[in-house]
C-alpha angles and dihedrals in degrees: 000000000000117000117233123221117242124195110175088320120169109242145168119237127210114230118194129217127355128136093299097038125249125335145177116249126194135205097075127130118212130203126180116242134176091261101042140291116331109215120195132188130162092237098047139054113260109264137187110219140167119272095244089072095060138065132191090205125071107251118245090217115033091200098051109104123224119242101287114207119233109269089009123196109228101184127023114216 
């Protein structure tokens, strides 16, 4: 899978779990770093995450999960 370049790009982020299951949340800005994709939002701590957790396009179904890799890394430290 080819990695995309992000430079202050508006994205949607997949959150797992919770009372209602996982969901996509908007309002994030993504920037490519050496370690992964830095996602920033005024209501959340800045976080570097793998690209499979983000989407440039608004999801058609906010509850439909992306393809989650086996033994997926959710946060890159």
